[in-house]
N, C-alpha and C positions, 0 to 999 in steps of 0.2 A: 198315427203320425200327425204332428203339427205341421200343416202346410203353409203357415204364414211366412211370407217372404221366400217361398220356394218356387222353382220352375221345373215343369216337366217338358223336356226339350226333345221328345221323341214320341210322336203319336201319329197313327194312320187313320184315315177315314175311308168312306166308301168311294172316294176318288181313286184309290188304289186297292189294297187288299184288306182294308179295315171294314168295320161294320156300321159305325155311326156316321151321320152327316157331320161336316165340319162344325155346324152350329150346335148340334147336340153334344159333340165332344167339348166344345168351348163352354157350354152351359154346365156340363158335369165338372169341368175343371174349376169353374167359378163356384159351384155348389160346395166343393170340398175345400175351398179357400186358397187355391193356388194363386200366385201373383202373375204367373206367365205360363202359357202353353204354346209349344211349337207344333204346327201341323207339318209333318214331314212325310208326305206321301211319296211312293216310289215313282220317280221319273216324271212327276208333274207337280205343278203348283196351282192348278186350275181351281181346286177346292177353296182357295182363299177368296175367290170372287163371290162365293156363295155366303160368306160370313157377314153377318150384320153387326157383329160386335157384342160384347157382354160387359156391362159396367163392372169396373174394378179388375178386369182381367186383361193383361197384355197378350195379344196374339203375335207370335214370332213366326214370320214366313220362313218355311224350310222345305227341304227336299232330301230324299235319300236316293243315292245312285250306287251302282256296282262297278268295281274295278277288279283287277287281278294282280297278284304278286306270287311268283313261283307256282303258277297254276292253281292258286287258292283264290276263291271268290272273296273279295273284301268289300264291305259295305261302308259307304261314306256319306256323312250328313253334311249339309251346308245350310247356312242361315243367312237371311237378308239378301238373297240373290235377286237380281233383276230378271224376273221370269220371262218377260218379252224378249230380252236379250239372250237369255240362256236357251230358250226353246228354238232359236234360230240355228243352234248347233245341230247338225244332222244326227248326232249320236243320241240325243235325248229321247225323242219319241219314235224316230224311224227304226232304230234297232229292235225295240220291243214289238212294233207293228210287224216287222219282217219275221220275227220269231213266231208270233201268233199265226201268221199266214202259213208258215212252214208246218206248224203243228197241225193246223186244221187240214192242210193238204194231205198230210200223212194219214190222218184219221179217215178222210173222205176216200182216199185211195183204197182203204181196206173196208169200205162200205159203211162206215159210221156216219149216221145222218146228222151232221152238224155243218154250220156254215159261218162265214165271217159276218154275215148280216145278222144272224141270230146272236152271235157273240157281242157285236157292237150294241145291239138293242138291250143287252143286260146291264150296261154300265155307263155311267156318266163320264168318268175320267179315264185313267190309263187302265188297259186290260192286260191281264197276265194269266198264268197257269191256274190260279184259283178260280178264275171266271170260266175258263174252259172246263175245269172240273165241275163247277156248278151247273154248267150247261149239260154236261154228260149225266149228272144226277137228275136234272129236270126232265131229260129225255128218256130216263129209265135205264140207262146203262149201268149205273152203280147206285147203291143205297146212300152213300155218303161221299163228300169231297175227299176225305182221307182214303177211302177205298179206291177212288179214281187215281189218286197220286200213287198209291201202292202198286197198282196193277199196270197203269198206262203212262202216267205223266211225270213220275218221279225220276230223279237222276239215274240213268242207266236203264230206264224202262223203254218200251218200244216206240212210244210217241214223244219222247223227250227230245227237245231241241235246245241246245245251250244258247243263252242270249249273248250277243256280242259284248265283250268286256274290254276295257281299255286299261293300260298300265296305270298304276296309282299316280305317278307324276303327271301323266297326260290328263287324267280326270281332275286332279288338283288345279292344273292350269286353266281348264275350262271353267271350273267353278269360281276360281279367283277372278277370272276375266269378267264374270258376270257380277262381281262385287260380293261374292259369298265368303262367309267365314266357315272354313272347312274343318271337319272333325272326323276322326276315326271312330266308327260305331262299334259298340259291344266287342271289345278286344278279345275277351276270353272265349267268345263263340267260335273262334277259328281253331281252338285246341292246338296251339303252336308250341307250348312250353315256354318257360321264362326267357331263354336265350333268343329263340326265334321271334317271340313277341316283341322283345326289345329291338331286334333288327327291323321288324316291320314298323314299329313306332318311330324309330330313327329315320327310316326312309320317308315316312310321312312328314316328320319335322323338316327334313332336308328338302322336301318337295313343296314346302309352303303351307302345310297344314297349320291351323291355328289351335286346335284342341284335340282332346281324346276323351271318350266317354268313360267316366270312372264310376258313376252311380248308375246301376242298371238292374232291371227286374231279375231277381234270383241271385244277384251277386252277394257274397258274404261280406261282412265288415272287413275281413282280412284281405279279400280280393280288391275291394275298393281302396283300402289303404295302400296296397301294392301299386295300384294304378295311379294313385295320387303321388306316390314317390316317383314313379316313372314320368309322370307329367312334369313334375318339378325338375327332374334330371334333364329332360329334353326341352324345357321351356315351352311346354304345351299347356293350354288352359284346360283344366278338368271340367267336364260337363256331365250331364246325366239326364236320363229319361226312362219312361216305362216301356217304350216300344209297344204301346197299346194297339191291339187289332180288334178285339171283340171276343165273342164267345168261342171263336176258333182257337184262341190262346187265352183261356180263362185265368191263367196265372199272372197275366200282365194287365193291370188295371190302371186307369188314369190316376196319376199321383202315387202309384205304387213304388216308383223310384224317381227321385227328384234331385236337382242340384240347388244349392243356395242361389238366390237371384243374383247375388254379387258376382257369381261365376259368369252369368250371361253378360253383365256389364263389362267384366274383364275380357271376355271373348271379343266383344265388339271393339274394344280398345286396341287389340293386337293388330299389328300390320302384317 
């Protein structure tokens, strides 16, 4: 793929559930010739403070949050937020910390030797289920993170605790109040069908979203074209990104899905 004048607007680092440091992710993006890379860690923008910059590469400050619609977990990207303003909202870091504490308490109540202190020591940024799973692997309870999810931590498993989620319009308001450009992430991942997907996208547009992710790892050209048509219909700016995490998701590589850089400029121009 020719990456010249392209932007990968969805990338995770070890400040959430990614593998690379923010600097290493940026250097890889520059190496393959991207014009821009967005760091979009879950519920945190702390990793941006670690970046020293890479010549020729624009770093787009981003974040990924979760909302709900009809009891479905919806992922939302936002770009150019004021992090110091956003993090004052109690939903941003508090909800995740409360969930971690609840899961650790359940594990400890059944005699599993883990603690919040050990969990905190494993991670620089925001901590979530992948890090609890890694701690369980480290302490010999499971051979792999996947096994820990399958047996104990996955949805419906004995130590799963749902994270607090907020309605799509509420989350949009929070992100817009912090100056964010708000985008519906990976629309086909919710497996809604054409009619319900359009209903969700319409709700997003009516709630002040600025864009919808049309280019995404694994999406076919036909799927991207359908999303581009939906974006045009609802006056949403199409964006795109790889959703890179690292070896845990080897099918998603930096630059594996990108949007034209012009789409980033158009997104920023939307009110």
